[in-house]
C-alpha positions in Angstrom: 72.1 -15.9 -49.0 69.0 -14.3 -47.9 66.8 -15.8 -44.9 63.5 -17.6 -46.6 62.1 -18.8 -43.4 58.6 -17.5 -42.2 59.0 -14.4 -39.4 56.3 -15.5 -36.9 58.2 -13.3 -34.4 57.3 -10.3 -36.5 53.9 -11.0 -37.4 53.5 -12.1 -33.3 54.8 -8.0 -32.7 52.5 -7.1 -35.3 49.3 -8.5 -33.2 50.4 -7.7 -30.3 50.6 -4.0 -31.1 47.6 -3.7 -33.4 45.9 -5.5 -29.7 47.3 -2.7 -27.7 46.3 0.1 -29.8 42.9 -1.2 -30.3 42.5 -1.5 -26.2 44.0 2.0 -25.9 41.7 3.8 -28.1 39.2 1.8 -27.2 39.6 3.0 -23.3 40.3 6.7 -24.3 36.7 6.5 -25.8 35.5 5.2 -22.2 36.7 7.7 -20.4 34.6 10.8 -19.1 35.3 14.3 -20.2 37.8 15.9 -18.1 37.1 18.2 -15.0 39.0 20.6 -17.1 36.3 20.7 -19.3 33.6 20.3 -16.6 34.8 23.5 -14.9 34.7 25.5 -18.9 31.1 24.5 -19.1 30.5 25.8 -15.2 32.3 29.3 -16.7 30.3 29.5 -20.2 27.0 29.1 -17.8 27.5 31.4 -15.4 28.8 34.2 -17.8 25.3 33.6 -19.6 22.7 32.8 -17.0 23.8 35.4 -14.2 23.5 38.4 -16.1 20.6 37.0 -17.8 19.0 36.4 -15.2 19.3 39.8 -13.3 18.5 41.3 -16.8 15.1 39.0 -16.6 14.3 39.8 -13.2 15.0 43.9 -13.1 13.2 44.0 -16.4 9.9 41.9 -14.6 10.1 44.4 -11.6 10.9 47.8 -13.7 7.3 46.9 -15.6 5.7 45.9 -12.1 7.0 48.8 -10.1 7.3 51.3 -12.7 10.6 52.1 -12.5 12.2 51.8 -15.6 15.1 51.2 -16.5 16.6 51.4 -12.9 16.3 48.0 -11.7 17.2 46.1 -15.1 20.4 47.9 -15.0 21.0 47.4 -11.2 20.1 44.0 -11.3 22.2 43.2 -14.7 25.5 44.6 -13.3 24.7 43.0 -9.8 24.3 39.3 -12.5 27.9 40.6 -13.9 29.4 40.7 -10.4 27.9 37.4 -8.9 28.9 35.7 -12.5 32.5 36.9 -12.0 32.9 35.9 -8.2 31.8 32.6 -9.1 34.2 32.2 -12.1 36.6 33.1 -9.7 35.9 30.5 -7.6 35.2 27.9 -9.9 39.3 29.1 -10.9 40.3 28.4 -7.4 39.1 24.6 -7.6 42.1 22.5 -8.8 41.7 20.9 -11.9 42.7 17.0 -12.0 
């Protein structure tokens, strides 16, 4: 004969599981971004910022000193060198 008693135990377990899942999802949303994501953003900023800054500075100095295109090329290459040096340093940091 089947058991016709209410299954309070199962209902309680389901309620506890739902509460635990809601707490887990809510707690996960409040976390700050991981350090790896911040490092990735720093790498992107270096790849864009340093060469762009070098190119702009070189272009302005070329116009001012009438040395076109030499300072632009030199400072653009220097910007890439600085960017990759900084990216190497970022890569040496320990991701947590």
